[in-house]
Phi, psi and omega in degrees: 000155182269338180197159173244137179240123174267121181236015175220157178252023178303145183299331180297338182264355177275347184230055182277158175274095183294329177294324178287324180296311182305320175298323179279340182268141177278335181240356183054034177263132178236129177243115186252097178279003178237003179058043181269350178246156172277129181303316185293321173301313181293326180287323178295334177278352178091023180261144166273117194239131178234133172221179186271125174080008179229153180299150174286148180248000000 
């Protein structure tokens, strides 16, 4: 996949295996439309992170 888009705040999506996701993504882009992740945490994990109402990382 080219990117991952989060459109729910369900608990199942709060504890994902980001190393596995990074391996599956060709660009490491995450678009979080529910603001369930910390921008700093996502940057530390090596993702290009965009969320609603916050600066992109």
